[in-house]
BAFI-429267 format. One record per residue: z, x, y of N, C-alpha, C, O, CB in turn. Coordinates in steps of 0.02 Angstrom, whole numbers, plus 50000, padded with zeros to 5 digits. Glycine has a CB too. Layout:
BEGIN
<atom n_w="Z" n_u="X" n_v="Y" ca_w="Z" ca_u="X" ca_v="Y" c_w="Z" c_u="X" c_v="Y" o_w="Z" o_u="X" o_v="Y" cb_w="Z" cb_u="X" cb_v="Y"/>
...
! end
This chain:
BEGIN
<atom n_w="52884" n_u="51615" n_v="50985" ca_w="52904" ca_u="51560" ca_v="51026" c_w="52911" c_u="51498" c_v="50982" o_w="52865" o_u="51482" o_v="50944" cb_w="52855" cb_u="51549" cb_v="51084"/>
<atom n_w="52965" n_u="51463" n_v="50988" ca_w="52977" ca_u="51403" ca_v="50949" c_w="52948" c_u="51343" c_v="50984" o_w="52946" o_u="51339" o_v="51045" cb_w="53052" cb_u="51394" cb_v="50936"/>
<atom n_w="52925" n_u="51296" n_v="50943" ca_w="52898" ca_u="51234" ca_v="50971" c_w="52936" c_u="51175" c_v="50944" o_w="52962" o_u="51177" o_v="50888" cb_w="52823" cb_u="51227" cb_v="50957"/>
<atom n_w="52940" n_u="51122" n_v="50983" ca_w="52972" ca_u="51061" ca_v="50961" c_w="52918" c_u="51009" c_v="50948" o_w="52868" o_u="51006" o_v="50983" cb_w="53024" cb_u="51036" cb_v="51014"/>
<atom n_w="52929" n_u="50967" n_v="50899" ca_w="52884" ca_u="50911" ca_v="50887" c_w="52903" c_u="50855" c_v="50934" o_w="52962" o_u="50840" o_v="50945" cb_w="52887" cb_u="50887" cb_v="50813"/>
<atom n_w="52852" n_u="50825" n_v="50963" ca_w="52863" ca_u="50770" ca_v="51009" c_w="52874" c_u="50706" c_v="50969" o_w="52833" o_u="50689" o_v="50926" cb_w="52803" cb_u="50762" cb_v="51058"/>
<atom n_w="52929" n_u="50672" n_v="50983" ca_w="52944" ca_u="50610" ca_v="50948" c_w="52938" c_u="50553" c_v="50998" o_w="52977" o_u="50548" o_v="51046" cb_w="53015" cb_u="50612" cb_v="50916"/>
<atom n_w="52890" n_u="50511" n_v="50987" ca_w="52878" ca_u="50455" ca_v="51032" c_w="52924" c_u="50397" c_v="51014" o_w="52937" o_u="50384" o_v="50955" cb_w="52805" cb_u="50433" cb_v="51029"/>
<atom n_w="52949" n_u="50363" n_v="51065" ca_w="52991" ca_u="50304" ca_v="51053" c_w="52949" c_u="50241" c_v="51047" o_w="52973" o_u="50189" o_v="51026" cb_w="53042" cb_u="50296" cb_v="51109"/>
<atom n_w="52885" n_u="50247" n_v="51066" ca_w="52839" ca_u="50191" ca_v="51062" c_w="52806" c_u="50191" c_v="50994" o_w="52780" o_u="50242" o_v="50971" cb_w="52786" cb_u="50193" cb_v="51120"/>
<atom n_w="52807" n_u="50133" n_v="50961" ca_w="52776" ca_u="50128" ca_v="50895" c_w="52700" c_u="50127" c_v="50903" o_w="52674" o_u="50094" o_v="50948" cb_w="52801" cb_u="50065" cb_v="50857"/>
<atom n_w="52664" n_u="50161" n_v="50859" ca_w="52590" ca_u="50161" ca_v="50865" c_w="52562" c_u="50091" c_v="50849" o_w="52591" o_u="50053" o_v="50810" cb_w="52559" cb_u="50213" cb_v="50817"/>
<atom n_w="52506" n_u="50076" n_v="50880" ca_w="52474" ca_u="50012" ca_v="50867" c_w="52447" c_u="50009" c_v="50796" o_w="52426" o_u="50060" o_v="50769" cb_w="52417" cb_u="50000" cb_v="50918"/>
<atom n_w="52447" n_u="49950" n_v="50765" ca_w="52419" ca_u="49944" ca_v="50698" c_w="52344" c_u="49956" c_v="50700" o_w="52310" o_u="49938" o_v="50748" cb_w="52435" cb_u="49875" cb_v="50668"/>
<atom n_w="52318" n_u="49986" n_v="50648" ca_w="52247" ca_u="50002" ca_v="50645" c_w="52211" c_u="49950" c_v="50603" o_w="52236" o_u="49930" o_v="50550" cb_w="52236" cb_u="50073" cb_v="50616"/>
<atom n_w="52154" n_u="49930" n_v="50626" ca_w="52114" ca_u="49881" ca_v="50589" c_w="52074" c_u="49917" c_v="50536" o_w="52052" o_u="49974" o_v="50546" cb_w="52067" cb_u="49841" cb_v="50637"/>
<atom n_w="52064" n_u="49884" n_v="50480" ca_w="52025" ca_u="49912" ca_v="50426" c_w="51952" c_u="49894" c_v="50437" o_w="51936" o_u="49836" o_v="50452" cb_w="52050" cb_u="49888" cb_v="50357"/>
<atom n_w="51908" n_u="49942" n_v="50429" ca_w="51836" ca_u="49931" ca_v="50439" c_w="51807" c_u="49895" c_v="50378" o_w="51822" o_u="49912" o_v="50321" cb_w="51799" cb_u="49998" cb_v="50451"/>
<atom n_w="51766" n_u="49844" n_v="50391" ca_w="51734" ca_u="49807" ca_v="50337" c_w="51677" c_u="49847" c_v="50307" o_w="51648" o_u="49890" o_v="50340" cb_w="51709" cb_u="49740" cb_v="50362"/>
<atom n_w="51662" n_u="49833" n_v="50245" ca_w="51607" ca_u="49866" ca_v="50210" c_w="51542" c_u="49834" c_v="50235" o_w="51535" o_u="49773" o_v="50234" cb_w="51614" cb_u="49860" cb_v="50133"/>
<atom n_w="51495" n_u="49876" n_v="50256" ca_w="51431" ca_u="49849" ca_v="50279" c_w="51388" c_u="49831" c_v="50219" o_w="51377" o_u="49873" o_v="50175" cb_w="51394" cb_u="49900" cb_v="50325"/>
<atom n_w="51363" n_u="49770" n_v="50218" ca_w="51320" ca_u="49749" ca_v="50163" c_w="51258" c_u="49717" c_v="50192" o_w="51260" o_u="49686" o_v="50245" cb_w="51357" cb_u="49700" cb_v="50116"/>
<atom n_w="51204" n_u="49724" n_v="50157" ca_w="51141" ca_u="49696" ca_v="50179" c_w="51111" c_u="49656" c_v="50121" o_w="51111" o_u="49679" o_v="50064" cb_w="51092" cb_u="49752" cb_v="50203"/>
<atom n_w="51086" n_u="49598" n_v="50136" ca_w="51056" ca_u="49557" ca_v="50084" c_w="51109" c_u="49518" c_v="50047" o_w="51167" o_u="49518" o_v="50066" cb_w="51016" cb_u="49600" cb_v="50036"/>
<atom n_w="51088" n_u="49484" n_v="49993" ca_w="51136" ca_u="49445" ca_v="49954" c_w="51188" c_u="49490" c_v="49921" o_w="51172" o_u="49543" o_v="49895" cb_w="51098" cb_u="49404" cb_v="49900"/>
<atom n_w="51250" n_u="49468" n_v="49923" ca_w="51304" ca_u="49508" ca_v="49894" c_w="51350" c_u="49464" c_v="49852" o_w="51348" o_u="49403" o_v="49856" cb_w="51345" cb_u="49543" cb_v="49950"/>
<atom n_w="51390" n_u="49496" n_v="49812" ca_w="51440" ca_u="49462" ca_v="49772" c_w="51506" c_u="49497" c_v="49781" o_w="51511" o_u="49557" o_v="49771" cb_w="51419" cb_u="49459" cb_v="49696"/>
<atom n_w="51557" n_u="49460" n_v="49801" ca_w="51623" ca_u="49489" ca_v="49812" c_w="51662" c_u="49487" c_v="49747" o_w="51670" o_u="49435" o_v="49716" cb_w="51661" cb_u="49452" cb_v="49868"/>
<atom n_w="51687" n_u="49545" n_v="49726" ca_w="51728" ca_u="49549" ca_v="49666" c_w="51802" c_u="49538" c_v="49685" o_w="51837" o_u="49500" o_v="49651" cb_w="51719" cb_u="49618" cb_v="49631"/>
<atom n_w="51824" n_u="49571" n_v="49738" ca_w="51892" ca_u="49562" ca_v="49762" c_w="51890" c_u="49568" c_v="49838" o_w="51836" o_u="49570" o_v="49868" cb_w="51942" cb_u="49614" cb_v="49730"/>
<atom n_w="51948" n_u="49570" n_v="49869" ca_w="51950" ca_u="49575" ca_v="49942" c_w="51919" c_u="49640" c_v="49968" o_w="51891" o_u="49642" o_v="50023" cb_w="52021" cb_u="49569" cb_v="49966"/>
<atom n_w="51925" n_u="49694" n_v="49930" ca_w="51902" ca_u="49759" ca_v="49953" c_w="51835" c_u="49781" c_v="49923" o_w="51805" o_u="49828" o_v="49949" cb_w="51953" cb_u="49811" cb_v="49937"/>
<atom n_w="51811" n_u="49748" n_v="49871" ca_w="51751" ca_u="49770" ca_v="49836" c_w="51695" c_u="49719" c_v="49843" o_w="51704" o_u="49660" o_v="49829" cb_w="51766" cb_u="49783" cb_v="49763"/>
<atom n_w="51638" n_u="49743" n_v="49866" ca_w="51579" ca_u="49701" ca_v="49873" c_w="51521" c_u="49737" c_v="49839" o_w="51511" o_u="49797" o_v="49849" cb_w="51562" cb_u="49686" cb_v="49948"/>
<atom n_w="51483" n_u="49700" n_v="49798" ca_w="51426" ca_u="49729" ca_v="49763" c_w="51363" c_u="49697" c_v="49790" o_w="51358" o_u="49636" o_v="49792" cb_w="51432" cb_u="49720" cb_v="49687"/>
<atom n_w="51316" n_u="49738" n_v="49810" ca_w="51252" ca_u="49712" ca_v="49834" c_w="51207" c_u="49699" c_v="49774" o_w="51206" o_u="49739" o_v="49727" cb_w="51219" cb_u="49762" cb_v="49883"/>
<atom n_w="51171" n_u="49644" n_v="49777" ca_w="51127" ca_u="49628" ca_v="49721" c_w="51056" c_u="49656" c_v="49731" o_w="51011" o_u="49642" o_v="49692" cb_w="51123" cb_u="49552" cb_v="49712"/>
<atom n_w="51047" n_u="49697" n_v="49783" ca_w="50982" ca_u="49729" ca_v="49793" c_w="50973" c_u="49785" c_v="49743" o_w="51019" o_u="49824" o_v="49730" cb_w="50976" cb_u="49755" cb_v="49866"/>
<atom n_w="50915" n_u="49789" n_v="49715" ca_w="50901" ca_u="49843" ca_v="49668" c_w="50873" c_u="49903" c_v="49705" o_w="50845" o_u="49895" o_v="49759" cb_w="50851" cb_u="49819" cb_v="49613"/>
<atom n_w="50880" n_u="49962" n_v="49678" ca_w="50852" ca_u="50021" ca_v="49711" c_w="50776" c_u="50017" c_v="49720" o_w="50749" o_u="50047" o_v="49766" cb_w="50869" cb_u="50084" cb_v="49671"/>
<atom n_w="50743" n_u="49979" n_v="49677" ca_w="50670" ca_u="49973" ca_v="49684" c_w="50651" c_u="49935" c_v="49747" o_w="50599" o_u="49949" o_v="49776" cb_w="50642" cb_u="49937" cb_v="49623"/>
<atom n_w="50693" n_u="49888" n_v="49770" ca_w="50677" ca_u="49849" ca_v="49829" c_w="50681" c_u="49891" c_v="49893" o_w="50652" o_u="49871" o_v="49943" cb_w="50723" cb_u="49790" cb_v="49834"/>
<atom n_w="50716" n_u="49947" n_v="49891" ca_w="50720" ca_u="49990" ca_v="49950" c_w="50655" c_u="50027" c_v="49963" o_w="50641" o_u="50046" o_v="50020" cb_w="50777" cb_u="50039" cb_v="49942"/>
<atom n_w="50614" n_u="50038" n_v="49912" ca_w="50553" ca_u="50077" ca_v="49918" c_w="50493" c_u="50035" c_v="49939" o_w="50440" o_u="50062" o_v="49952" cb_w="50539" cb_u="50112" cb_v="49854"/>
<atom n_w="50501" n_u="49969" n_v="49942" ca_w="50445" ca_u="49926" ca_v="49958" c_w="50428" c_u="49930" c_v="50032" o_w="50472" o_u="49929" o_v="50075" cb_w="50460" cb_u="49853" cb_v="49938"/>
<atom n_w="50363" n_u="49936" n_v="50047" ca_w="50340" ca_u="49937" ca_v="50116" c_w="50305" c_u="49872" c_v="50131" o_w="50274" o_u="49843" o_v="50086" cb_w="50293" cb_u="49998" cb_v="50129"/>
<atom n_w="50309" n_u="49849" n_v="50192" ca_w="50272" ca_u="49788" ca_v="50210" c_w="50197" c_u="49801" c_v="50206" o_w="50174" o_u="49857" o_v="50210" cb_w="50292" cb_u="49765" cb_v="50280"/>
<atom n_w="50161" n_u="49747" n_v="50197" ca_w="50089" ca_u="49752" ca_v="50192" c_w="50060" c_u="49777" c_v="50258" o_w="50077" o_u="49752" o_v="50312" cb_w="50058" cb_u="49683" cb_v="50172"/>
<atom n_w="50017" n_u="49826" n_v="50254" ca_w="49984" ca_u="49854" ca_v="50313" c_w="50025" c_u="49906" c_v="50350" o_w="50006" o_u="49928" o_v="50404" cb_w="49968" cb_u="49799" cb_v="50360"/>
<atom n_w="50082" n_u="49926" n_v="50322" ca_w="50125" ca_u="49976" ca_v="50354" c_w="50090" c_u="50043" c_v="50361" o_w="50091" o_u="50073" o_v="50415" cb_w="50191" cb_u="49984" cb_v="50315"/>
<atom n_w="50059" n_u="50066" n_v="50307" ca_w="50027" ca_u="50132" ca_v="50308" c_w="49971" c_u="50135" c_v="50359" o_w="49964" o_u="50185" o_v="50395" cb_w="50000" cb_u="50149" cb_v="50239"/>
<atom n_w="49931" n_u="50082" n_v="50364" ca_w="49876" ca_u="50081" ca_v="50413" c_w="49903" c_u="50080" c_v="50484" o_w="49876" o_u="50115" o_v="50527" cb_w="49831" cb_u="50019" cb_v="50401"/>
<atom n_w="49956" n_u="50043" n_v="50496" ca_w="49987" ca_u="50040" ca_v="50563" c_w="50017" c_u="50107" c_v="50581" o_w="50010" o_u="50130" o_v="50638" cb_w="50041" cb_u="49984" cb_v="50566"/>
<atom n_w="50051" n_u="50139" n_v="50533" ca_w="50081" ca_u="50205" ca_v="50546" c_w="50027" c_u="50256" c_v="50561" o_w="50034" o_u="50296" o_v="50607" cb_w="50122" cb_u="50227" cb_v="50485"/>
<atom n_w="49972" n_u="50256" n_v="50524" ca_w="49918" ca_u="50303" ca_v="50535" c_w="49888" c_u="50294" c_v="50604" o_w="49873" o_u="50342" o_v="50639" cb_w="49864" cb_u="50296" cb_v="50481"/>
<atom n_w="49879" n_u="50231" n_v="50625" ca_w="49851" ca_u="50216" ca_v="50691" c_w="49898" c_u="50240" c_v="50746" o_w="49876" o_u="50272" o_v="50794" cb_w="49837" cb_u="50141" cb_v="50699"/>
<atom n_w="49963" n_u="50226" n_v="50739" ca_w="50011" ca_u="50246" ca_v="50790" c_w="50019" c_u="50322" c_v="50792" o_w="50028" o_u="50350" o_v="50847" cb_w="50079" cb_u="50214" cb_v="50776"/>
<atom n_w="50016" n_u="50355" n_v="50735" ca_w="50021" ca_u="50428" ca_v="50734" c_w="49961" c_u="50459" c_v="50769" o_w="49968" o_u="50508" o_v="50805" cb_w="50026" cb_u="50454" cb_v="50662"/>
<atom n_w="49901" n_u="50432" n_v="50757" ca_w="49841" ca_u="50457" ca_v="50791" c_w="49847" c_u="50447" c_v="50867" o_w="49828" o_u="50492" o_v="50905" cb_w="49778" cb_u="50422" cb_v="50763"/>
<atom n_w="49872" n_u="50389" n_v="50888" ca_w="49882" ca_u="50377" ca_v="50960" c_w="49933" c_u="50425" c_v="50989" o_w="49924" o_u="50451" o_v="51044" cb_w="49904" cb_u="50304" cb_v="50972"/>
<atom n_w="49988" n_u="50437" n_v="50952" ca_w="50040" ca_u="50483" ca_v="50976" c_w="50014" c_u="50555" c_v="50979" o_w="50030" o_u="50591" o_v="51026" cb_w="50102" cb_u="50479" cb_v="50931"/>
<atom n_w="49973" n_u="50575" n_v="50930" ca_w="49943" ca_u="50641" ca_v="50931" c_w="49898" c_u="50650" c_v="50992" o_w="49897" o_u="50703" o_v="51023" cb_w="49903" cb_u="50654" cb_v="50867"/>
<atom n_w="49861" n_u="50597" n_v="51008" ca_w="49816" ca_u="50600" ca_v="51066" c_w="49857" c_u="50603" c_v="51131" o_w="49839" o_u="50640" o_v="51178" cb_w="49769" cb_u="50539" cb_v="51067"/>
<atom n_w="49911" n_u="50565" n_v="51134" ca_w="49951" ca_u="50562" ca_v="51195" c_w="49994" c_u="50624" c_v="51205" o_w="49998" o_u="50650" o_v="51261" cb_w="49996" cb_u="50500" cb_v="51193"/>
<atom n_w="50027" n_u="50649" n_v="51151" ca_w="50074" ca_u="50704" ca_v="51157" c_w="50046" c_u="50771" c_v="51133" o_w="50078" o_u="50823" o_v="51143" cb_w="50136" cb_u="50688" cb_v="51118"/>
<atom n_w="49988" n_u="50771" n_v="51101" ca_w="49959" ca_u="50832" ca_v="51076" c_w="49980" c_u="50847" c_v="51005" o_w="50025" o_u="50814" o_v="50978" cb_w="49977" cb_u="50891" cb_v="51121"/>
<atom n_w="49948" n_u="50895" n_v="50974" ca_w="49963" ca_u="50913" ca_v="50904" c_w="49983" c_u="50986" c_v="50899" o_w="49957" o_u="51023" o_v="50857" cb_w="49902" cb_u="50898" cb_v="50859"/>
<atom n_w="50029" n_u="51007" n_v="50942" ca_w="50052" ca_u="51076" ca_v="50940" c_w="50098" c_u="51086" c_v="50880" o_w="50132" o_u="51040" o_v="50857" cb_w="50089" cb_u="51094" cb_v="51005"/>
<atom n_w="50099" n_u="51148" n_v="50854" ca_w="50144" ca_u="51163" ca_v="50798" c_w="50216" c_u="51169" c_v="50823" o_w="50262" o_u="51147" o_v="50789" cb_w="50122" cb_u="51228" cb_v="50762"/>
<atom n_w="50224" n_u="51198" n_v="50882" ca_w="50291" ca_u="51204" ca_v="50912" c_w="50295" c_u="51158" c_v="50973" o_w="50255" o_u="51165" o_v="51020" cb_w="50306" cb_u="51279" cb_v="50932"/>
<atom n_w="50342" n_u="51112" n_v="50971" ca_w="50350" ca_u="51064" ca_v="51026" c_w="50421" c_u="51070" c_v="51053" o_w="50466" o_u="51095" o_v="51019" cb_w="50335" cb_u="50992" cb_v="51002"/>
<atom n_w="50429" n_u="51048" n_v="51114" ca_w="50497" ca_u="51044" ca_v="51141" c_w="50531" c_u="50983" c_v="51110" o_w="50499" o_u="50941" o_v="51078" cb_w="50496" cb_u="51039" cb_v="51220"/>
<atom n_w="50596" n_u="50980" n_v="51119" ca_w="50634" ca_u="50923" ca_v="51092" c_w="50610" c_u="50858" c_v="51123" o_w="50602" o_u="50808" o_v="51089" cb_w="50709" cb_u="50933" cb_v="51105"/>
<atom n_w="50598" n_u="50859" n_v="51189" ca_w="50575" ca_u="50799" ca_v="51223" c_w="50506" c_u="50777" c_v="51198" o_w="50495" o_u="50717" o_v="51189" cb_w="50572" cb_u="50811" cb_v="51299"/>
<atom n_w="50461" n_u="50824" n_v="51186" ca_w="50395" ca_u="50806" ca_v="51160" c_w="50400" c_u="50776" c_v="51090" o_w="50369" o_u="50726" o_v="51075" cb_w="50349" cb_u="50868" cb_v="51159"/>
<atom n_w="50441" n_u="50808" n_v="51048" ca_w="50447" ca_u="50785" ca_v="50979" c_w="50476" c_u="50714" c_v="50976" o_w="50448" o_u="50671" o_v="50943" cb_w="50492" cb_u="50833" cb_v="50939"/>
<atom n_w="50532" n_u="50704" n_v="51011" ca_w="50562" ca_u="50638" ca_v="51008" c_w="50523" c_u="50586" c_v="51048" o_w="50526" o_u="50526" o_v="51032" cb_w="50633" cb_u="50641" cb_v="51034"/>
<atom n_w="50486" n_u="50607" n_v="51098" ca_w="50442" ca_u="50561" ca_v="51133" c_w="50388" c_u="50535" c_v="51085" o_w="50372" o_u="50476" o_v="51085" cb_w="50410" cb_u="50595" cb_v="51194"/>
<atom n_w="50359" n_u="50580" n_v="51047" ca_w="50308" ca_u="50562" ca_v="50997" c_w="50338" c_u="50517" c_v="50943" o_w="50308" o_u="50466" o_v="50925" cb_w="50277" cb_u="50625" cb_v="50965"/>
<atom n_w="50395" n_u="50536" n_v="50918" ca_w="50429" ca_u="50497" ca_v="50866" c_w="50447" c_u="50428" c_v="50891" o_w="50437" o_u="50378" o_v="50857" cb_w="50492" cb_u="50534" cb_v="50841"/>
<atom n_w="50474" n_u="50424" n_v="50952" ca_w="50495" ca_u="50360" ca_v="50980" c_w="50434" c_u="50315" c_v="50992" o_w="50439" o_u="50254" o_v="50984" cb_w="50533" cb_u="50371" cb_v="51046"/>
<atom n_w="50378" n_u="50343" n_v="51012" ca_w="50316" ca_u="50305" ca_v="51021" c_w="50296" c_u="50270" c_v="50956" o_w="50277" o_u="50212" o_v="50956" cb_w="50259" cb_u="50350" cb_v="51047"/>
<atom n_w="50301" n_u="50307" n_v="50900" ca_w="50282" ca_u="50279" ca_v="50835" c_w="50332" c_u="50225" c_v="50814" o_w="50312" o_u="50171" o_v="50791" cb_w="50280" cb_u="50334" cb_v="50781"/>
<atom n_w="50397" n_u="50238" n_v="50823" ca_w="50448" ca_u="50189" ca_v="50803" c_w="50442" c_u="50125" c_v="50843" o_w="50446" o_u="50070" o_v="50814" cb_w="50519" cb_u="50220" cb_v="50812"/>
<atom n_w="50433" n_u="50130" n_v="50909" ca_w="50425" ca_u="50070" ca_v="50949" c_w="50364" c_u="50029" c_v="50929" o_w="50366" o_u="49968" o_v="50927" cb_w="50421" cb_u="50087" cb_v="51023"/>
<atom n_w="50310" n_u="50064" n_v="50912" ca_w="50250" ca_u="50029" ca_v="50890" c_w="50260" c_u="49993" c_v="50824" o_w="50234" o_u="49938" o_v="50815" cb_w="50193" cb_u="50078" cb_v="50883"/>
<atom n_w="50298" n_u="50024" n_v="50779" ca_w="50312" ca_u="49992" ca_v="50714" c_w="50356" c_u="49931" c_v="50723" o_w="50346" o_u="49881" o_v="50690" cb_w="50344" cb_u="50041" cb_v="50666"/>
<atom n_w="50405" n_u="49935" n_v="50768" ca_w="50449" ca_u="49878" ca_v="50779" c_w="50413" c_u="49819" c_v="50813" o_w="50431" o_u="49762" o_v="50802" cb_w="50509" cb_u="49899" cb_v="50822"/>
<atom n_w="50362" n_u="49834" n_v="50853" ca_w="50324" ca_u="49780" ca_v="50884" c_w="50286" c_u="49739" c_v="50831" o_w="50273" o_u="49680" o_v="50842" cb_w="50274" cb_u="49809" cb_v="50934"/>
<atom n_w="50270" n_u="49770" n_v="50775" ca_w="50232" ca_u="49735" ca_v="50722" c_w="50275" c_u="49697" c_v="50673" o_w="50250" o_u="49667" o_v="50627" cb_w="50189" cb_u="49784" cb_v="50685"/>
<atom n_w="50340" n_u="49699" n_v="50683" ca_w="50385" ca_u="49664" ca_v="50636" c_w="50382" c_u="49590" c_v="50649" o_w="50416" o_u="49551" o_v="50615" cb_w="50459" cb_u="49689" cb_v="50642"/>
! end
């Protein structure tokens, strides 16, 4: 069976170009190129007291949701979300 290609008489809308996401101080080299001045070492830094807060929240989540080896998806993400919300409250 033969097929025909559909030819539209309406011109397609122009597409916008997505900007490069940058975080922190940056330096623009040209219109399309942006270099971040953040070093890879700065990505590994944790705020002071992060480990203690995480340990406390994990213990609370273990008490609330249990410490089963096999969990349902809802249990797992409920536990994970509890920890994430607690960490964001301390920011």
